[in-house]
Structures are given as C-alpha cells and as structure tokens.
All heavy atoms as an XYZ file, in Angstrom:
938
protein
N      78.434     24.980    153.166
C      78.449     25.754    154.405
C      78.591     27.254    154.118
O      79.445     27.620    153.371
C      79.597     25.308    155.343
C      79.658     25.934    156.677
C      78.862     25.193    157.715
O      78.162     24.258    157.369
N      78.896     25.624    158.925
N      77.698     28.023    154.621
C      77.806     29.479    154.425
C      78.840     30.044    155.359
O      78.976     29.638    156.490
C      76.395     30.096    154.639
C      75.996     30.038    156.098
C      76.367     31.571    154.159
N      79.593     31.012    154.832
C      80.552     31.751    155.674
C      79.905     33.136    156.008
O      79.405     33.839    155.185
C      81.853     31.975    154.891
C      82.664     30.658    154.742
C      82.196     29.827    153.596
O      81.893     30.299    152.519
N      81.997     28.490    153.852
N      80.080     33.519    157.274
C      79.482     34.767    157.773
C      80.612     35.684    158.236
O      81.518     35.209    158.904
C      78.564     34.460    158.916
C      77.342     33.537    158.597
C      76.518     33.259    159.834
C      76.511     34.104    157.473
N      80.517     36.924    157.924
C      81.488     37.950    158.356
C      80.752     39.142    158.863
O      79.997     39.762    158.149
C      82.439     38.313    157.190
C      83.408     39.400    157.709
C      83.207     37.105    156.754
N      81.023     39.542    160.126
C      80.393     40.654    160.747
C      81.322     41.928    160.515
O      82.513     41.823    160.422
C      80.225     40.524    162.263
C      79.394     39.323    162.684
C      80.235     38.100    162.941
O      81.391     38.023    162.428
O      79.747     37.179    163.587
N      80.671     43.094    160.505
C      81.391     44.333    160.485
C      80.547     45.434    161.010
O      79.309     45.224    161.273
C      81.789     44.671    158.990
O      80.632     44.838    158.181
N      81.102     46.606    161.262
C      80.346     47.792    161.679
C      80.459     48.081    163.184
O      79.906     49.066    163.632
N      81.238     47.241    163.877
C      81.437     47.506    165.308
C      82.370     48.751    165.473
O      82.956     49.234    164.591
N      82.435     49.167    166.732
C      83.327     50.295    167.039
C      83.032     50.854    168.384
O      82.400     50.235    169.205
N      83.612     52.021    168.639
C      83.417     52.727    169.912
C      82.452     53.862    169.710
O      82.524     54.648    168.808
C      84.816     53.323    170.371
C      84.796     54.196    171.618
C      84.361     53.433    172.804
C      86.186     54.841    171.763
N      81.456     53.900    170.599
C      80.354     54.934    170.581
C      80.037     55.341    171.970
O      80.229     54.597    172.927
C      79.157     54.338    169.823
C      78.560     53.181    170.611
C      78.158     55.388    169.475
N      79.567     56.577    172.079
C      79.168     57.080    173.372
C      77.721     56.628    173.699
O      76.931     56.247    172.846
C      79.195     58.572    173.361
C      80.558     59.185    173.294
C      80.609     60.754    173.374
O      79.631     61.351    173.027
N      81.718     61.267    173.865
N      77.436     56.679    175.038
C      76.124     56.296    175.474
C      75.064     57.186    174.752
O      75.249     58.326    174.600
C      75.943     56.544    176.996
O      76.889     55.657    177.675
C      74.589     56.310    177.461
N      74.036     56.509    174.251
C      73.004     57.145    173.498
C      73.200     57.141    172.027
O      72.330     57.545    171.231
N      74.368     56.718    171.618
C      74.714     56.676    170.184
C      74.174     55.477    169.419
O      73.416     54.686    170.016
N      74.473     55.424    168.149
C      73.916     54.365    167.318
C      75.046     53.744    166.477
O      76.107     54.318    166.195
C      72.882     54.918    166.319
O      71.810     55.466    167.019
N      74.834     52.451    166.115
C      75.728     51.698    165.266
C      74.890     50.769    164.403
O      73.819     50.281    164.854
C      76.787     50.883    166.021
C      77.968     51.594    166.633
C      78.805     50.513    167.449
C      78.858     52.200    165.574
N      75.351     50.484    163.211
C      74.669     49.452    162.446
C      75.651     48.371    162.131
O      76.748     48.618    161.466
C      74.141     49.942    161.110
C      73.292     48.927    160.356
C      72.617     49.386    159.118
N      73.542     49.371    157.956
C      73.142     49.292    156.700
N      71.831     49.249    156.438
N      74.018     49.274    155.735
N      75.423     47.195    162.600
C      76.271     46.011    162.305
C      75.730     45.330    161.089
O      74.519     45.286    160.845
C      76.216     45.024    163.525
C      76.590     45.612    164.866
C      76.590     44.434    165.900
C      77.891     46.298    164.825
N      76.671     44.764    160.322
C      76.339     44.023    159.086
C      76.882     42.621    159.224
O      77.940     42.375    159.850
C      77.017     44.744    157.871
O      76.475     46.023    157.679
N      76.174     41.706    158.587
C      76.614     40.277    158.553
C      76.528     39.932    157.101
O      75.452     39.861    156.479
C      75.640     39.448    159.385
S      75.989     37.633    159.257
N      77.724     39.717    156.478
C      77.796     39.353    155.047
C      77.921     37.833    154.927
O      78.823     37.233    155.651
C      78.932     40.075    154.442
N      77.226     37.252    153.993
C      77.356     35.834    153.779
C      77.932     35.502    152.428
O      77.775     36.282    151.453
C      75.969     35.224    153.842
N      78.694     34.419    152.375
C      79.263     33.987    151.113
C      79.238     32.468    151.092
O      79.055     31.845    152.167
C      80.694     34.484    150.954
O      81.518     33.968    151.997
N      79.411     31.896    149.947
C      79.389     30.467    149.853
C      78.090     29.831    149.251
O      78.127     28.875    148.523
N      77.015     30.475    149.592
C      75.738     30.141    149.036
C      74.680     31.178    149.481
O      75.008     32.080    150.229
C      75.268     28.750    149.510
C      75.074     28.652    150.979
C      74.274     27.358    151.360
N      74.208     27.120    152.757
C      73.389     27.805    153.554
N      72.650     28.783    153.110
N      73.385     27.490    154.859
N      73.466     31.077    148.953
C      72.481     32.041    149.330
C      72.172     31.980    150.840
O      72.109     30.854    151.421
C      71.152     31.786    148.512
O      70.178     32.772    148.955
C      70.639     30.375    148.775
N      71.924     33.142    151.389
C      71.574     33.230    152.774
C      70.069     33.057    153.026
O      69.621     32.901    154.170
C      72.038     34.561    153.323
C      72.046     34.778    154.860
C      73.025     33.798    155.477
C      72.407     36.210    155.165
N      69.312     33.000    151.976
C      67.868     33.015    152.065
C      67.322     31.667    152.643
O      66.131     31.560    152.916
C      67.229     33.316    150.746
O      67.573     32.242    149.804
N      68.224     30.656    152.688
C      67.775     29.416    153.292
C      67.770     29.461    154.850
O      67.288     28.529    155.553
C      68.726     28.256    152.892
C      68.782     27.979    151.471
C      67.903     28.440    150.502
C      69.683     27.138    150.749
N      68.242     27.975    149.256
C      69.344     27.120    149.399
C      70.778     26.354    151.144
C      70.090     26.452    148.437
C      71.476     25.607    150.230
C      71.107     25.673    148.880
N      68.462     30.434    155.406
C      68.809     30.425    156.812
C      68.063     31.440    157.624
O      67.908     32.632    157.227
C      70.285     30.743    156.974
C      71.229     29.783    156.302
O      70.778     29.112    155.366
O      72.413     29.679    156.755
N      67.612     31.019    158.819
C      67.234     32.007    159.824
C      68.559     32.448    160.429
O      69.489     31.725    160.579
C      66.357     31.342    160.902
N      68.512     33.770    160.768
C      69.800     34.360    161.285
C      69.587     34.943    162.640
O      68.573     35.602    162.909
C      70.321     35.462    160.299
C      70.637     34.916    158.957
C      71.543     36.145    160.939
C      71.825     33.929    158.946
N      70.560     34.729    163.503
C      70.535     35.299    164.832
C      71.700     36.146    165.108
O      72.757     35.985    164.533
N      71.507     37.170    165.973
C      72.615     37.945    166.516
C      72.726     37.605    167.992
O      71.751     37.546    168.723
C      72.337     39.450    166.347
C      72.586     39.979    165.013
C      71.653     40.196    164.051
C      73.891     40.434    164.449
N      72.318     40.742    162.894
C      73.614     40.905    163.161
C      75.178     40.437    164.917
C      74.606     41.394    162.336
C      76.155     40.929    164.087
C      75.917     41.420    162.802
N      73.943     37.404    168.404
C      74.287     37.157    169.795
C      75.416     38.038    170.245
O      76.080     38.594    169.371
C      74.716     35.648    169.992
C      73.665     34.663    169.645
C      73.311     34.291    168.361
C      72.894     34.070    170.683
C      72.283     33.402    168.084
C      71.863     33.201    170.422
C      71.565     32.846    169.114
N      75.593     38.155    171.498
C      76.724     38.988    172.037
C      77.315     38.349    173.239
O      76.665     37.567    173.946
C      76.271     40.374    172.338
C      75.256     40.474    173.419
C      74.778     41.914    173.564
N      73.855     42.101    174.678
C      73.158     43.301    174.893
N      73.339     44.313    174.025
N      72.354     43.372    175.914
N      78.627     38.629    173.406
C      79.329     38.038    174.549
C      80.176     39.122    175.159
O      81.078     39.628    174.549
C      80.156     36.814    174.136
C      80.761     36.103    175.329
C      81.263     34.721    174.949
O      81.473     34.441    173.788
N      81.465     33.878    175.961
N      79.864     39.465    176.346
C      80.647     40.399    177.163
C      81.715     39.632    177.937
O      81.610     38.471    178.153
C      79.703     41.198    178.151
N      82.759     40.395    178.360
C      83.867     39.697    179.081
C      83.353     38.924    180.295
O      82.544     39.443    181.099
C      84.730     40.889    179.478
C      84.500     41.891    178.501
C      83.069     41.796    178.110
N      83.817     37.660    180.412
C      83.439     36.831    181.553
C      81.976     36.534    181.648
O      81.467     36.145    182.707
C      83.961     37.439    182.856
C      85.483     37.682    182.833
C      86.018     38.185    184.149
O      85.173     38.558    185.030
O      87.216     38.345    184.351
N      81.272     36.710    180.562
C      79.829     36.277    180.500
C      79.617     35.329    179.368
O      80.345     35.250    178.445
C      78.950     37.527    180.392
C      79.009     38.452    181.525
C      77.965     39.585    181.424
C      77.931     40.448    182.608
N      76.887     41.492    182.553
N      78.505     34.610    179.484
C      78.167     33.644    178.466
C      77.572     34.386    177.224
O      77.075     35.506    177.351
C      77.135     32.656    179.014
C      77.641     31.726    180.062
C      76.712     30.604    180.422
O      75.565     30.633    179.930
O      77.085     29.738    181.208
N      77.627     33.707    176.153
C      77.048     34.322    174.875
C      75.568     34.401    175.059
O      74.903     33.433    175.512
C      77.409     33.388    173.701
C      77.094     34.014    172.368
C      77.837     33.266    171.272
N      79.290     33.257    171.331
C      80.060     32.782    170.445
N      79.599     32.273    169.312
N      81.436     32.858    170.659
N      74.997     35.585    174.705
C      73.614     35.887    174.963
C      72.875     36.205    173.707
O      73.433     36.851    172.837
C      73.493     37.035    175.978
N      71.631     35.786    173.589
C      70.777     36.092    172.494
C      70.488     37.583    172.436
O      70.198     38.192    173.418
C      69.460     35.291    172.601
C      68.366     35.737    171.679
C      68.413     35.411    170.328
C      67.280     36.427    172.201
C      67.373     35.829    169.487
C      66.293     36.839    171.333
C      66.327     36.565    169.992
N      70.464     38.093    171.206
C      70.095     39.516    170.972
C      68.834     39.592    170.131
O      67.830     40.212    170.466
C      71.261     40.278    170.304
C      70.779     41.694    169.973
C      72.540     40.312    171.135
N      68.849     38.931    168.917
C      67.706     39.027    168.065
C      67.875     37.936    167.014
O      68.929     37.456    166.757
C      67.664     40.380    167.334
N      66.719     37.487    166.416
C      66.734     36.662    165.249
C      65.775     37.140    164.247
O      64.824     37.857    164.527
C      66.583     35.206    165.563
C      65.233     34.693    166.164
C      65.014     34.355    167.478
C      64.011     34.580    165.504
N      63.735     33.929    167.611
C      63.036     34.029    166.450
C      63.505     34.817    164.237
C      61.736     33.783    166.110
C      62.212     34.494    163.902
C      61.314     34.016    164.843
N      65.983     36.719    163.002
C      65.081     37.053    161.902
C      64.862     35.805    161.068
O      65.812     35.049    160.849
C      65.650     38.226    161.041
C      64.658     38.681    159.977
C      67.016     37.804    160.413
C      65.007     40.008    159.345
N      63.629     35.641    160.635
C      63.274     34.389    159.837
C      63.980     34.493    158.446
O      64.457     35.599    158.012
C      61.788     34.307    159.661
O      61.293     35.429    158.987
N      63.983     33.398    157.707
C      64.688     33.352    156.459
C      64.077     34.315    155.473
O      64.733     34.891    154.604
C      64.792     31.969    155.889
C      63.459     31.272    155.736
O      62.401     31.816    156.051
N      63.465     30.094    155.199
N      62.767     34.538    155.543
C      62.115     35.416    154.616
C      62.184     36.855    155.094
O      61.912     37.844    154.338
C      60.650     35.081    154.472
O      59.946     35.312    155.669
N      62.539     37.095    156.314
C      62.520     38.414    156.916
C      61.170     38.849    157.508
O      61.037     39.920    158.062
N      60.201     37.932    157.439
C      58.842     38.273    157.862
C      58.603     38.152    159.337
O      57.586     38.636    159.881
N      59.544     37.512    160.084
C      59.350     37.358    161.518
C      60.688     37.734    162.207
O      61.753     37.404    161.712
C      58.973     35.949    161.872
N      60.534     38.380    163.334
C      61.687     38.743    164.161
C      61.384     38.470    165.628
O      60.214     38.404    166.072
C      62.079     40.193    163.908
O      60.990     41.039    164.320
C      62.526     40.474    162.500
N      62.446     38.446    166.389
C      62.343     38.317    167.843
C      63.505     38.931    168.504
O      64.634     38.977    167.962
C      62.243     36.825    168.288
O      62.120     36.700    169.685
N      63.271     39.588    169.674
C      64.358     40.367    170.360
C      64.437     39.970    171.811
O      63.372     39.632    172.478
C      64.029     41.846    170.267
C      64.034     42.398    168.839
C      62.858     42.472    168.143
C      65.223     42.879    168.266
C      62.861     42.931    166.845
C      65.240     43.361    166.986
C      64.056     43.447    166.237
O      64.018     43.914    165.003
N      65.646     40.080    172.352
C      65.802     39.930    173.821
C      65.133     41.161    174.445
O      65.116     42.336    173.875
C      67.252     39.921    174.149
N      64.546     40.999    175.646
C      63.951     42.116    176.319
C      64.800     43.338    176.530
O      64.445     44.469    176.463
C      63.414     41.654    177.642
C      62.172     40.719    177.547
O      61.571     40.669    176.445
O      61.882     40.077    178.566
N      66.148     42.996    176.716
C      67.089     44.076    176.981
C      67.314     44.994    175.853
O      67.871     46.114    176.023
C      68.452     43.479    177.430
O      68.949     42.571    176.448
N      67.026     44.634    174.596
C      67.224     45.419    173.437
C      66.010     45.828    172.679
O      66.019     46.605    171.760
C      68.205     44.704    172.463
C      69.460     44.241    173.167
C      67.524     43.543    171.737
N      64.828     45.257    173.123
C      63.591     45.516    172.440
C      63.279     47.053    172.437
O      63.426     47.676    173.428
C      62.493     44.746    173.105
C      61.218     44.592    172.242
C      60.251     43.654    172.996
C      60.755     42.247    173.129
N      59.808     41.356    173.805
N      62.947     47.527    171.261
C      62.668     48.998    171.136
C      63.912     49.844    170.826
O      63.740     51.022    170.485
N      65.102     49.226    170.998
C      66.268     49.934    170.666
C      67.075     49.393    169.478
O      67.734     50.128    168.743
C      67.241     49.902    171.877
C      66.691     50.581    173.119
C      67.734     50.688    174.260
N      68.270     49.355    174.658
C      69.533     49.052    174.617
N      70.407     49.907    174.166
N      69.879     47.817    175.009
N      66.957     48.074    169.336
C      67.613     47.384    168.277
C      66.654     46.887    167.151
O      65.468     46.531    167.485
C      68.446     46.163    168.735
C      69.614     46.461    169.571
C      69.782     47.765    170.038
C      70.458     45.432    169.896
C      70.956     47.983    170.874
C      71.578     45.687    170.689
C      71.825     46.951    171.152
N      67.027     46.893    165.920
C      66.246     46.383    164.784
C      67.050     45.452    163.895
O      68.080     45.860    163.416
C      65.658     47.520    163.958
O      64.883     48.406    164.794
C      64.763     46.972    162.908
N      66.561     44.244    163.749
C      67.234     43.311    162.836
C      66.532     43.351    161.506
O      65.293     43.494    161.408
C      67.237     41.856    163.480
C      68.163     40.922    162.606
C      65.827     41.328    163.623
C      68.372     39.600    163.342
N      67.314     43.268    160.424
C      66.688     43.202    159.067
C      67.617     42.457    158.173
O      68.711     42.147    158.511
C      66.507     44.689    158.577
O      67.750     45.305    158.395
N      67.105     42.127    156.952
C      67.924     41.434    156.040
C      67.595     41.801    154.617
O      66.515     42.256    154.338
C      67.769     39.901    156.207
C      66.400     39.390    155.871
C      66.230     37.871    156.360
N      67.238     37.038    155.733
C      67.613     35.820    156.275
N      67.097     35.378    157.394
N      68.534     35.095    155.580
N      68.606     41.632    153.759
C      68.415     41.823    152.273
C      68.933     40.586    151.648
O      70.121     40.465    151.417
C      69.140     43.086    151.857
C      68.929     43.390    150.401
O      68.549     42.501    149.639
O      69.154     44.561    150.030
N      68.058     39.662    151.328
C      68.477     38.384    150.783
C      69.127     38.532    149.401
O      69.957     37.732    148.976
C      67.323     37.416    150.699
C      66.984     36.808    152.077
O      67.833     36.869    152.984
N      65.800     36.240    152.278
N      68.703     39.547    148.619
C      69.280     39.760    147.358
C      70.759     40.125    147.447
O      71.552     39.831    146.496
C      68.494     40.858    146.611
N      71.142     40.733    148.543
C      72.505     41.128    148.773
C      73.267     40.145    149.664
O      74.433     40.354    150.026
C      72.602     42.495    149.423
C      72.089     43.622    148.400
C      72.207     44.995    149.051
C      71.750     46.105    148.126
N      71.889     47.454    148.697
N      72.551     39.124    150.191
C      73.114     38.192    151.126
C      73.590     38.886    152.410
O      74.692     38.592    152.901
C      74.258     37.399    150.473
C      73.873     35.938    150.173
O      72.721     35.591    150.146
N      74.855     35.122    149.894
N      72.772     39.769    152.913
C      73.218     40.598    154.068
C      72.126     40.560    155.163
O      70.952     40.506    154.865
C      73.433     42.029    153.697
C      74.550     42.251    152.671
S      76.125     42.024    153.397
C      76.253     43.327    154.571
N      72.562     40.637    156.401
C      71.690     40.787    157.547
C      72.285     41.948    158.340
O      73.462     42.105    158.466
C      71.621     39.537    158.397
C      70.770     39.772    159.662
C      71.032     38.412    157.626
N      71.430     42.743    158.940
C      71.839     43.944    159.664
C      71.271     43.947    161.024
O      70.210     43.372    161.307
C      71.340     45.195    158.906
C      71.748     45.246    157.459
C      70.884     44.879    156.455
C      72.990     45.639    157.100
C      71.246     44.878    155.158
C      73.368     45.684    155.760
C      72.490     45.339    154.796
O      72.830     45.343    153.426
N      71.938     44.656    161.904
C      71.463     44.948    163.262
C      71.673     46.427    163.547
O      72.812     46.875    163.753
C      72.193     44.099    164.293
C      71.596     44.259    165.716
C      70.221     43.622    165.799
C      72.565     43.619    166.761
N      70.556     47.197    163.461
C      70.609     48.625    163.782
C      70.480     48.777    165.251
O      69.475     48.353    165.850
C      69.497     49.308    162.958
C      69.455     50.837    163.306
C      70.638     51.548    162.777
O      71.013     51.397    161.654
N      71.243     52.383    163.623
N      71.410     49.416    165.873
C      71.443     49.582    167.331
C      71.374     51.050    167.661
O      72.164     51.848    167.156
C      72.655     48.953    167.935
C      72.903     47.512    167.524
S      74.273     46.743    168.381
C      75.689     47.761    167.788
N      70.390     51.384    168.456
C      70.205     52.859    168.846
C      70.116     52.939    170.372
O      69.893     51.916    171.075
C      68.946     53.394    168.241
O      68.961     53.258    166.866
N      70.225     54.118    170.904
C      70.216     54.380    172.295
C      71.081     53.427    173.076
O      70.692     52.836    174.012
C      68.721     54.227    172.789
O      67.905     55.183    172.169
N      72.334     53.334    172.625
C      73.251     52.353    173.191
C      73.640     52.690    174.537
O      73.729     53.890    174.960
C      74.486     52.257    172.289
C      74.271     51.432    171.015
C      75.358     51.714    169.972
C      74.176     49.973    171.315
N      73.833     51.634    175.364
C      74.213     51.797    176.774
C      75.535     51.070    177.022
O      75.900     50.161    176.247
C      73.119     51.149    177.640
C      71.732     51.587    177.397
C      70.734     50.760    178.184
C      69.304     51.148    177.941
N      68.323     50.286    178.667
N      76.253     51.419    178.129
C      77.473     50.704    178.409
C      77.264     49.189    178.548
O      78.147     48.387    178.196
C      77.915     51.321    179.755
C      77.408     52.720    179.680
C      76.074     52.586    178.887
N      76.075     48.793    178.997
C      75.770     47.340    179.121
C      75.723     46.619    177.806
O      75.669     45.413    177.752
C      74.436     47.104    179.876
C      74.628     47.309    181.408
O      75.750     47.427    181.840
O      73.539     47.384    182.086
N      75.620     47.367    176.725
C      75.606     46.774    175.344
C      77.009     46.427    174.920
O      77.154     45.817    173.831
C      74.932     47.709    174.362
C      73.496     47.968    174.681
O      72.777     46.986    175.001
O      73.055     49.114    174.561
N      78.067     46.819    175.641
C      79.404     46.531    175.244
C      79.624     45.031    175.235
O      79.364     44.327    176.212
C      80.380     47.175    176.205
O      80.302     48.597    176.137
C      81.846     46.749    175.956
N      80.094     44.510    174.079
C      80.302     43.054    173.961
C      80.859     42.829    172.470
O      80.926     43.761    171.620
C      79.025     42.308    174.057
N      81.275     41.613    172.264
C      81.513     41.176    170.941
C      80.175     40.629    170.318
O      79.521     39.786    171.025
C      82.615     40.048    170.886
C      83.926     40.563    171.460
C      82.777     39.548    169.444
C      84.965     39.487    171.597
N      79.850     41.096    169.169
C      78.583     40.710    168.552
C      78.818     39.709    167.460
O      79.757     39.912    166.543
C      77.860     41.950    168.072
C      77.170     42.746    169.096
C      77.934     43.457    170.015
C      75.824     42.767    169.209
C      77.349     44.140    171.050
C      75.208     43.480    170.261
C      75.955     44.189    171.177
O      75.319     44.875    172.178
N      78.097     38.674    167.447
C      78.203     37.596    166.432
C      76.899     37.377    165.701
O      75.788     37.436    166.313
C      78.503     36.282    167.070
C      79.775     36.255    167.913
C      79.785     36.605    169.300
C      81.030     35.826    167.351
C      80.940     36.574    170.036
C      82.198     35.796    168.076
C      82.105     36.180    169.451
O      83.283     36.128    170.164
N      77.002     37.136    164.342
C      75.820     36.653    163.671
C      76.001     35.112    163.447
O      77.130     34.672    163.386
C      75.627     37.389    162.306
S      76.882     37.154    161.093
N      74.858     34.415    163.357
C      74.855     33.039    163.244
C      73.732     32.564    162.386
O      72.640     33.192    162.446
C      74.827     32.399    164.650
N      73.896     31.417    161.724
C      72.934     30.915    160.847
C      72.350     29.533    161.211
O      73.060     28.731    161.764
N      71.035     29.348    160.919
C      70.413     28.007    161.076
C      70.018     27.619    159.705
O      68.928     27.996    159.246
C      69.153     28.146    161.997
C      69.367     28.460    163.408
C      68.074     28.275    164.191
N      67.738     26.897    164.367
C      66.511     26.420    164.494
N      65.510     27.252    164.467
N      66.283     25.118    164.673
N      70.825     26.787    159.034
C      70.474     26.367    157.660
C      69.172     25.653    157.570
O      68.961     24.715    158.375
C      71.661     25.497    157.313
C      72.795     25.892    158.200
C      72.066     26.275    159.490
N      68.388     25.974    156.641
C      67.128     25.228    156.455
C      66.030     25.578    157.410
O      64.978     25.019    157.289
N      66.292     26.490    158.290
C      65.265     26.845    159.339
C      64.577     28.114    158.892
O      65.146     29.123    158.652
C      65.919     26.971    160.647
N      63.245     28.016    158.947
C      62.484     29.224    158.626
C      62.583     30.325    159.717
O      62.560     31.493    159.446
C      61.030     28.956    158.331
O      60.413     28.315    159.468
N      62.605     29.802    160.936
C      62.611     30.755    162.093
C      63.885     30.517    162.977
O      64.467     29.411    162.986
C      61.416     30.581    162.947
C      60.187     31.209    162.340
N      59.700     30.921    161.097
C      59.337     32.124    162.868
C      58.693     31.625    160.829
N      58.432     32.404    161.837
N      64.256     31.527    163.733
C      65.353     31.435    164.631
C      64.881     30.965    165.991
O      63.644     30.859    166.214
N      65.833     30.761    166.880
C      65.533     30.364    168.247
C      66.531     31.200    169.115
O      67.518     31.714    168.615
C      65.653     28.919    168.518
C      64.581     28.166    167.771
C      67.047     28.414    168.157
N      66.394     31.143    170.393
C      67.272     31.889    171.295
C      68.426     31.143    171.782
O      69.390     31.686    172.357
C      66.392     32.428    172.519
C      65.314     33.373    172.025
C      64.620     34.085    173.140
N      63.654     35.027    172.599
C      63.264     36.177    173.231
N      63.744     36.505    174.372
N      62.398     36.949    172.594
N      68.433     29.813    171.569
C      69.497     28.985    172.016
C      70.700     29.005    170.992
O      70.508     28.575    169.825
C      69.056     27.558    172.188
C      70.108     26.614    172.733
O      71.271     26.993    172.914
N      69.683     25.409    173.016
N      71.897     29.475    171.371
C      72.959     29.579    170.375
C      73.420     28.211    169.882
O      73.969     28.075    168.805
C      74.108     30.262    171.182
C      73.729     30.050    172.609
C      72.295     30.043    172.631
N      73.111     27.122    170.618
C      73.526     25.779    170.220
C      72.759     25.343    168.993
O      73.167     24.353    168.318
C      73.364     24.803    171.319
C      74.346     25.091    172.530
C      74.211     24.061    173.620
O      73.396     23.135    173.460
O      74.905     24.224    174.629
N      71.688     26.013    168.622
C      70.865     25.652    167.513
C      71.479     26.213    166.190
O      70.961     25.866    165.105
C      69.440     26.126    167.668
N      72.479     27.063    166.255
C      73.069     27.681    165.114
C      74.363     26.966    164.748
O      75.185     26.639    165.612
C      73.316     29.174    165.426
C      72.075     29.933    165.587
C      71.361     29.857    166.734
C      71.542     30.683    164.547
C      70.181     30.566    166.961
C      70.318     31.445    164.748
C      69.644     31.325    165.941
O      68.510     32.015    166.134
N      74.548     26.703    163.463
C      75.717     25.936    163.038
C      76.745     26.776    162.259
O      77.884     26.326    162.129
C      75.247     24.831    162.092
O      74.547     25.379    160.958
C      74.337     23.814    162.821
N      76.425     27.972    161.823
C      77.364     28.841    161.171
C      77.528     30.080    161.982
O      76.546     30.717    162.326
C      76.865     29.202    159.781
O      76.636     28.067    159.000
N      78.833     30.479    162.237
C      79.084     31.601    163.052
C      80.169     32.492    162.388
O      81.065     32.009    161.747
C      79.619     31.193    164.432
C      78.599     30.556    165.317
C      78.152     29.297    165.307
C      77.834     31.263    166.294
N      77.187     29.089    166.228
C      76.946     30.328    166.875
C      77.752     32.549    166.783
C      76.052     30.652    167.867
C      76.861     32.881    167.764
C      75.993     31.919    168.323
N      79.992     33.830    162.548
C      81.002     34.707    162.114
C      82.096     34.828    163.200
O      82.011     34.192    164.232
N      83.126     35.655    162.918
C      84.228     35.850    163.885
C      83.933     36.844    164.974
O      84.662     36.971    165.963
C      85.506     36.225    163.099
C      85.633     37.700    162.787
C      84.701     38.261    161.762
O      83.970     37.459    161.097
N      84.605     39.526    161.672
N      82.873     37.647    164.757
C      82.515     38.637    165.749
C      83.008     40.070    165.471
O      83.991     40.221    164.749
N      82.360     41.035    165.967
C      82.778     42.456    165.830
C      82.561     43.126    167.179
O      81.525     42.926    167.835
C      81.974     43.147    164.693
O      82.573     44.490    164.554
C      80.476     43.291    164.992
N      83.542     43.885    167.630
C      83.524     44.477    168.969
C      82.730     45.770    168.939
O      82.867     46.641    168.078
C      84.927     44.815    169.446
C      85.031     45.523    170.740
C      84.681     44.646    171.924
O      85.164     43.505    172.046
N      83.847     45.098    172.825
N      81.809     45.858    169.933
C      81.036     47.074    170.163
C      81.415     47.533    171.634
O      81.231     46.781    172.536
C      79.573     46.837    169.969
C      78.775     48.068    170.484
C      79.216     46.451    168.564
N      81.806     48.780    171.641
C      82.160     49.364    172.975
C      81.391     50.673    173.121
O      81.475     51.588    172.276
C      83.682     49.664    173.089
O      84.388     48.367    172.875
C      84.040     50.214    174.492
N      80.605     50.760    174.209
C      79.846     51.929    174.535
C      80.409     52.578    175.751
O      80.440     51.973    176.812
C      78.360     51.540    174.748
C      77.553     52.841    174.911
C      77.843     50.748    173.586
N      80.888     53.844    175.598
C      81.485     54.560    176.702
C      80.454     55.342    177.440
O      79.470     55.862    176.865
C      82.610     55.462    176.183
O      82.042     56.428    175.297
N      80.673     55.488    178.767
C      79.682     56.190    179.560
C      80.082     57.716    179.641
O      81.110     58.082    179.171
C      79.660     55.619    180.964
O      80.983     55.645    181.497
C-alpha cells in the first residue's frame, strides 16, 4: 500500500498562487492514477483534478480548469497541483488520492483507495 503525504498548503490572498505536493512512499507511484480532491467546511469531498499513471492524460473540474495544473514526476514519486488565480471559493482541505493499477483517474472519490491526510488551503478576500 502506498502512503501519500500532502504539503504546500497555506494562507494566500485572492489572485495568489500555491503549489501543492503529494509525496508517495512504500512503493513506486508510477502504478497509480492520482487524483486531487478538496473538502470545504460542511461540504462533501469534491473532485479537483486527476492525472494518469504516465502523466499523459489529465482531467479537471470545470471550477478549476484554466487555473490549476496537475503534474507528476514518477522518478521522484511526486504529484503536484499548481494553483493560480485563487479565489475564496477554493478554500478547503486538499487531498491527494491513488488508484493502484489504474492507468486513468476518475471523478468519483470512492474509486480511490489510498489517501493522504490533507493540507489546508485558505484564500482570503
């Protein structure tokens, strides 16, 4: 079982940028499609983006398309989420999650079996 740890969250002003990182340990991350999800207070966990195990395919929620970029470096066992033009509505705990053996991700969080502990992103207005 791969272990995932997110980092890079913090407090940023509207219009600012952050880069979240998802570090994997335990085995190679290259077997897994990886997704980023977020959960705001009193809301359900929501899909943000996924990247295929090779990095050749990505998908984004409409709310972040054009502002967020997901990428990965399998040699370093890392996945990233570059977030730009941040808005207060982006405030949430952000989680990375893995689908072992899956070439592509999906938007349903129940399809992911490995989860990190989350990192808080707060965007002030």
